[in-house]
C-alpha positions in Angstrom: 115.0 42.2 69.6 114.2 43.0 65.9 110.7 42.1 66.2 110.0 44.4 69.0 111.6 47.4 67.1 109.2 46.3 64.3 106.4 46.1 66.6 107.5 49.7 68.0 107.8 51.1 64.7 104.1 50.0 63.4 102.5 51.1 67.1 104.1 54.2 66.9 103.1 54.7 63.3 99.6 54.3 63.9 99.6 57.3 66.3 101.8 59.7 64.0 99.7 58.7 61.1 96.7 59.4 62.6 98.3 63.1 63.2 99.1 63.3 59.5 96.0 62.5 58.3 94.2 65.0 60.8 96.4 67.7 59.3 96.1 66.5 55.7 92.3 66.6 56.2 92.6 70.4 57.6 94.4 71.3 54.4 92.6 69.4 51.8 89.3 71.0 53.4 90.8 74.3 53.2 92.0 73.7 49.8 88.4 72.7 49.0 86.5 75.5 50.6 89.0 77.9 48.3 89.2 75.7 44.9 88.2 77.9 42.3 88.9 75.9 39.5 86.2 73.1 41.1 83.7 75.8 41.3 84.0 76.6 37.7 84.0 73.3 36.6 80.9 72.6 38.4 79.3 75.9 36.9 80.3 74.9 33.4 78.6 71.4 33.7 75.3 72.8 34.6 75.5 76.2 32.6 74.0 75.1 29.6 71.0 74.4 31.4 70.5 77.8 33.3 67.8 80.2 32.3 67.4 83.5 33.7 65.8 82.4 37.2 68.4 79.9 37.6 71.4 82.5 37.2 69.5 85.0 39.7 69.5 81.9 41.9 72.8 81.0 41.2 74.2 84.5 41.9 72.4 84.7 45.5 74.0 81.3 45.9 77.5 82.3 45.1 77.1 85.5 47.2 76.2 83.8 50.1 78.8 81.5 49.6 81.3 84.2 49.2 80.1 85.8 52.6 80.3 82.6 54.5 83.9 82.3 53.3 85.0 86.0 54.3 83.4 85.3 57.8 85.6 82.4 58.2 88.8 84.4 57.2 87.7 87.2 59.5 86.8 84.7 62.3 90.3 83.3 62.1 92.1 86.6 61.6 89.9 87.9 64.8 91.0 85.1 66.8 94.7 85.3 66.1 94.7 89.1 66.9 93.0 88.1 70.1 95.7 85.7 70.9 98.5 88.2 70.0 96.9 90.9 72.3 96.4 88.6 75.0 99.9 87.2 75.1 101.1 90.9 74.7 99.2 91.9 77.8 100.5 88.9 79.8 103.9 89.6 78.6 103.5 93.3 79.6 101.8 92.2 83.0 105.0 89.8 83.8 107.3 92.8 82.8 105.3 95.3 85.2 105.3 92.9 88.0 109.2 92.3 87.8 109.4 96.0 87.4 107.3 96.5 90.6 109.4 93.8 92.5 112.9 95.5 91.2 111.8 99.1 92.4 110.4 97.5 95.8 113.9 96.1 96.4 115.4 99.7 95.4 113.0 101.4 97.8 114.0 98.7 100.7 117.7 99.4 99.7 117.4 103.3 99.9 115.6 103.1 103.1 118.2 101.0 104.8 120.8 103.6 103.3 118.8 106.5 104.7 118.9 105.0 107.9 122.7 104.0 108.1 123.3 107.8 106.9 121.3 109.0 109.6 122.9 106.9 112.4 126.3 108.6 110.9 125.1 111.9 111.2 124.1 111.1 114.9 127.4 109.8 115.5 129.2 112.7 114.1 126.8 115.0 116.4 128.4 113.1 119.5 125.3 111.0 120.4 127.3 107.7 119.9 128.2 105.5 122.8 131.5 107.2 124.6 134.4 105.3 126.0 132.7 105.9 129.4 129.4 104.4 128.3 131.0 101.5 126.5 133.2 98.4 127.1 134.7 95.7 125.3 132.8 92.4 125.7 135.4 89.5 126.8 135.9 87.2 124.4 133.8 89.1 121.6 136.3 90.5 119.3 134.3 93.7 117.8 132.0 94.0 119.7 130.7 96.7 122.7 128.5 96.4 125.6 126.2 99.3 126.6 126.1 100.8 130.2 122.6 100.2 130.8 122.6 101.8 133.9 123.6 105.2 132.8 123.1 105.4 129.0 119.6 106.5 128.0 118.5 105.2 124.9 114.8 107.2 125.0 115.7 110.5 125.3 111.9 111.6 124.3 110.1 109.5 126.7 112.9 110.3 129.6 111.9 114.1 129.0 108.4 113.3 129.5 109.4 111.5 132.9 111.1 114.5 134.2 108.5 116.8 132.9 106.2 114.9 134.6 107.6 113.9 137.8 105.8 116.0 140.3 102.4 115.7 138.3 99.3 114.8 139.7 96.0 114.2 137.9 93.7 117.1 137.3 90.3 117.2 138.5 88.7 119.9 135.9 85.4 119.8 137.7 83.3 119.3 134.2 79.7 119.5 134.5 78.5 119.7 130.5 75.9 117.6 129.1 76.6 116.1 125.5 74.5 118.4 123.5 76.3 121.3 125.3 79.5 119.7 124.7 78.4 119.4 120.8 77.7 123.1 120.7 81.0 123.9 122.5 83.1 122.5 120.2 81.3 123.6 117.2 81.2 127.3 118.5 85.0 126.9 119.4 85.7 125.4 115.6 84.3 128.7 114.3 84.9 131.6 116.8 88.6 130.6 117.0 89.7 128.5 113.9 87.2 129.9 111.2 86.1 126.3 110.8 82.5 125.9 110.3 80.7 122.5 110.7 77.2 121.5 111.0 75.6 120.5 114.6 74.8 117.1 112.8 78.4 116.6 111.6 79.8 116.9 115.4 77.0 114.8 116.5 78.2 112.1 114.2 82.0 112.5 115.3 81.2 112.7 119.0 79.3 109.4 118.7 82.2 108.1 116.6 84.3 108.8 119.5 82.1 107.1 122.1 81.9 103.6 119.8 85.4 103.3 118.5 89.2 104.5 119.1 89.7 104.6 115.4 87.3 107.0 113.4 87.9 107.3 109.6 87.1 110.4 107.9 86.6 110.2 104.3 85.6 112.5 101.3 87.0 114.5 98.7 90.1 116.9 99.0 89.5 120.1 100.7 86.6 119.4 102.6 88.1 120.2 106.4 88.7 116.2 107.0 92.3 117.1 109.0 91.1 120.2 110.1 88.3 118.5 111.9 90.7 116.3 113.8 93.1 119.3 114.2 90.3 121.7 115.8 89.5 118.5 118.3 93.0 118.8 119.9 93.0 122.5 120.0 89.4 122.4 121.6 91.0 120.0 124.3 94.2 122.0 124.8 96.1 119.0 123.7 97.3 119.6 119.7 96.5 116.7 117.6 99.9 114.9 116.9 99.7 114.6 112.9 101.7 111.5 111.3 101.7 112.0 107.8 101.4 108.5 106.4 104.2 107.4 103.9 104.0 105.2 101.0 107.0 103.5 102.2 104.9 102.5 105.7 105.2 98.8 105.9 105.2 97.9 109.5 104.4 99.2 113.1 108.0 100.9 113.7 106.6 103.7 111.5 104.2 104.4 114.4 106.6 103.7 117.4 109.8 103.6 115.8 113.0 101.3 116.2 116.2 100.9 117.9 119.3 101.8 116.0 121.7 99.4 116.4 124.6 101.6 115.6 124.1 104.3 117.8 122.6 102.2 120.6 119.5 104.7 120.6 115.9 104.4 120.2 114.5 106.6 117.5 111.3 107.5 119.1 108.1 108.8 117.0 106.2 111.8 118.2 103.3 109.1 118.1 105.1 107.2 121.0 105.7 110.2 122.8 102.1 111.1 123.1 100.9 107.6 124.0 103.6 108.0 127.0 102.7 111.1 127.9 98.8 110.4 128.0 99.5 107.6 130.5 100.2 110.1 132.8 97.3 111.9 132.6 93.4 112.2 132.7 93.3 114.4 129.6 92.3 113.6 126.2 94.6 112.9 123.0 94.4 112.7 119.7 96.8 111.1 117.1 96.1 111.8 113.4 96.8 109.6 110.5 96.8 112.1 107.5 96.0 110.1 104.2 96.2 106.5 106.2 95.4 104.9 103.0 98.3 105.9 101.2 100.0 103.1 102.4 98.1 99.9 103.3 96.5 100.5 106.5 97.1 96.6 107.6 100.9 97.0 107.2 101.5 99.7 109.8 98.5 99.4 112.0 97.5 95.7 112.3 98.7 95.6 115.8 97.0 98.4 117.2 93.6 97.1 115.3 93.9 93.9 117.4 94.7 95.5 120.5 92.4 98.1 120.7 89.9 95.1 119.8 90.4 93.6 123.1 87.7 94.3 125.9 90.1 93.9 128.8 91.9 97.1 128.9 95.1 96.1 130.8 95.5 93.8 127.8 96.4 96.7 125.9 100.2 96.3 126.0 102.6 96.7 123.1 106.5 95.7 123.5 108.6 98.4 122.0 111.8 96.8 122.6 112.7 92.8 123.2 114.8 93.8 126.4 114.9 96.3 129.3 117.7 98.9 130.5 117.6 100.2 134.0 117.9 103.5 132.8 114.7 103.1 130.4 111.5 105.3 131.2 109.8 104.6 134.2 106.2 103.5 132.5 108.4 101.2 130.1 107.6 98.0 132.1 110.2 95.2 130.4 110.3 97.2 127.5 106.5 97.3 126.9 104.3 100.2 127.2 100.4 100.2 127.9 98.2 102.0 125.2 96.2 104.2 127.3 92.7 104.6 126.9 92.5 108.5 126.7 93.7 108.4 123.4 91.9 108.4 119.9 93.1 107.7 116.2 91.5 109.6 113.5 92.2 108.6 110.4 91.7 110.9 107.0 91.3 108.9 103.8 90.8 110.3 100.1 89.2 107.8 97.6 91.1 108.3 94.4 93.5 106.4 92.0 96.8 107.1 94.3 95.6 105.6 97.6 95.0 101.8 98.4 91.5 100.5 99.2 90.7 100.1 102.9 89.6 96.4 103.8 86.9 95.3 105.7 89.4 94.4 108.6 90.2 98.1 109.0 86.3 99.4 108.5 84.8 96.9 110.6 86.9 97.9 113.5 86.4 101.9 112.6 83.6 104.2 112.4 84.0 106.0 108.9 82.4 109.4 108.7 81.7 111.1 105.2 82.7 114.8 105.1 81.7 115.9 101.6 80.6 119.3 101.7 81.9 122.6 103.0 80.1 123.8 106.7 77.8 127.1 105.8 79.3 130.0 107.8 77.3 131.1 110.5 78.1 133.6 113.4 79.4 131.5 116.6 79.2 132.3 120.2 82.9 132.9 121.0 84.1 129.8 122.9 87.1 129.1 124.5 89.2 125.6 124.5 88.1 123.5 127.5 89.8 121.5 130.0 87.8 118.1 129.7 89.0 115.0 131.9 88.6 111.7 129.8 87.1 109.9 132.8 83.9 112.1 132.6 83.8 112.4 129.1 83.5 108.7 129.4 81.2 108.5 131.7 78.9 110.7 129.9 79.3 108.4 126.9 78.3 105.2 129.5 75.5 107.2 130.6 74.0 107.7 127.1 74.4 104.2 126.1 72.1 103.1 129.6 69.7 106.1 128.9 69.2 105.8 125.3 69.5 101.7 124.2 68.0 101.5 120.7 64.2 100.1 121.1 63.3 96.9 120.5 61.2 97.7 117.5 64.1 99.2 115.8 66.3 96.2 116.6 63.4 94.1 115.2 63.5 96.1 112.0 67.1 95.8 111.7 67.0 92.1 112.0 64.4 92.2 109.6 66.7 94.2 107.0 69.5 91.7 108.0 67.5 88.8 106.7 66.4 90.7 103.5 70.1 91.6 103.1 71.2 87.9 103.3 68.6 86.5 101.2 69.0 89.2 98.2 72.5 90.3 98.4 74.3 87.4 100.3 75.9 89.9 102.9 75.6 89.4 106.6 76.8 91.9 109.1 78.2 90.2 112.5 78.0 90.6 116.2 81.1 93.5 116.0 78.9 95.4 114.2 75.8 95.2 116.3 77.8 95.8 119.3 79.1 98.7 117.6 75.7 100.2 116.6 74.6 100.1 120.1 77.5 102.3 121.2 77.0 104.9 118.5 73.4 105.2 118.0 72.8 106.0 122.0 75.6 109.0 121.8 74.0 110.2 118.8 70.7 110.6 120.2 72.2 111.6 123.3 73.8 114.7 121.4 70.5 115.6 120.3 70.0 113.7 117.1 67.3 111.2 116.1 67.5 106.9 116.7 66.4 106.1 113.0 68.7 109.0 111.6 71.7 107.3 113.5 70.8 103.8 112.9 70.3 105.0 109.0 73.8 106.7 108.9 75.6 103.6 110.6 73.9 101.2 108.2 74.8 103.1 105.3 78.4 103.6 106.1 79.1 100.3 107.8 76.8 98.0 106.3 75.7 99.0 102.5 79.4 100.1 102.0 80.1 96.2 101.7 77.7 96.6 98.4 80.8 98.2 96.6 82.4 95.0 96.7 79.8 93.2 94.9 79.2 93.2 90.8 76.8 96.1 90.8 75.5 94.9 87.5 74.3 91.7 88.9 72.5 93.4 91.8 71.1 96.2 90.0 67.5 95.0 89.5 67.4 94.2 93.5 68.0 97.6 94.5 64.7 99.2 93.9 63.3 96.4 96.0 65.5 97.1 98.7 64.7 100.7 98.7 60.9 99.6 98.9 61.6 97.5 101.7 63.2 100.3 103.5 60.6 102.7 103.1 57.8 100.4 104.2 60.0 98.9 107.1 61.4 102.3 108.7 59.0 105.1 107.0 58.9 106.5 103.8 62.1 108.3 103.2 63.4 107.8 106.8 66.6 106.3 105.9 67.6 108.9 103.5 71.4 108.0 104.3 70.8 104.4 103.0 68.4 105.0 100.0 71.2 107.8 98.6 73.8 105.2 98.7 71.8 102.3 97.1 70.6 105.1 94.2 74.6 106.1 94.0 75.5 102.5 93.4 72.7 102.2 91.0 73.8 104.5 89.0 77.7 102.9 89.1 76.1 99.8 87.0 
C-alpha cells in the first residue's frame, strides 16, 4: 500500500509542479518586464561606449519600450473592467428577471383576488344560487348542485334570445357597387362624424375587409385608427364593440369570459354577446381590439387566429363552457358557439416602447393598413347610415375577385420579385400570402384603384415588413439594387410604397 501512495504522490506532484512552474514563469516574466535594476545595469555596462547618436537611439528605444509596457498595463486594466461590467450586467439581468417573475406572480395573485372580491359583491347583490336553485349532493358534504333547468348562467345571451325570439332576417334590397360604397362610407364619416379620410384609404380598408377577418390599423397616435373602425360601425347601424386590451390579458377568457364557480354564473363579455347576436342576423358587426399589442396578441387571440383560418366556415366553433345546461341559450350547442361570418375584428396598434412587437403569425393572417396622416378636410355630401346585408356585400367581394383577377403578367413579375428576394435577402412568402393577395388586389381594383398600386401596397405591408427582422446593416448594400429591380420590372416609380419602405429601412441602418 505504501508503494501505491508513493506512486500517487509522484504522479500528482508531476501535475501540480507543472502548474507551479506556469505560475512562477508568469510571475518571473512580469518581474523581468518591470525589472528596472536590470535595465539600469545593462545601460551601465554600455554607457561608456555610447556617443550622441547612440544616446538618441537609446532614448527612442526606451520610449518605445515604456509605451509597450504602458499599453500592456492598459490592456490588462481594460480586460478587467470589461469583465467586471459584463459580470455586473449579468447580475443585473438575473435580478431583473427575478423581479419580473415576482411581479408576474403578484399580478396573478391580484387578479385572482379581484375575481374573488367581485364574486362576493355579486353574491351580496343577491345573484348567488338561492335555496330554491340549489340542493345538497348526496354523499358530498359541503358541495352543492345547481338546478340546470331553471338557473340561468348566461344572462346577456338569454336577453339576446328574448330580444330576437320573433326576429326574421331582414332583406335590405342593396344595389350599390363597390366604388359607390366607398364614397358612401367616406361621405358619411365626414358629414356625420367629422372624420376625414382619403378615397384611397377607404379603398384599402374595404379591400382589407374582403381579404381577411382581421384588419390591423397601425401608425402614430392621434391619426384616427380607432375612429375609422368606430365610424364603420356607425355607418352600418351597428355600433362597434370596443374592447380595450389590457396588459394583463393572458388567455381567451378575456375575449369570451369565464364561468365563476362561486356564483355559478358565466361572466360574459361584450364580445361574446356581439358574436352571439350576430348569429341571428345578416347584418355586419365589428369588434375593435383597441391597442391590441399592449399585451401579446398570441396570448388571448391565438384560438381565433386558428379558427378564422379554416376554409370551412362550419368549423368556426369555439367551446365556451365544458358542459351544457338545459337553461343555456338556444344557440349555445353543447357549450359551444359558432363564430359568425358577418363579424370583422379590427385591431389598432401603436408602435412604441410600451407595446409588444406583433409576430409573423399574426401579421400573416391579418391585413395591416398604415394610418400616419390626418385626412384633409373636404366638403362631403350629407350621407345617412346604411342598412347593409352581409350576404350582399360578401357577394360583391366575390364578384370583384372573379371579375378582376390579378393579370398573368403581374403575377409573373411578382414571381420574379419572389426569386429576387429569396436570392438576395433569404426571405420568401408562402401560399397563404399569395392567396391573400388574390383577394385583396381584385377588390381594391373594383373599388376604383389601380392593380399595380394594390400590389405595391400589399407587398410593402405584408412582405417587405419582414425585412425589419433582418440585420439592416448587412442588407443595406442590397437595397439600392432591389429598388432598381422594382423600377425595371414594374415600371419607374410604380412601386412607390415599396420604395418608400426600402429607403426608410436604409436610413435605419
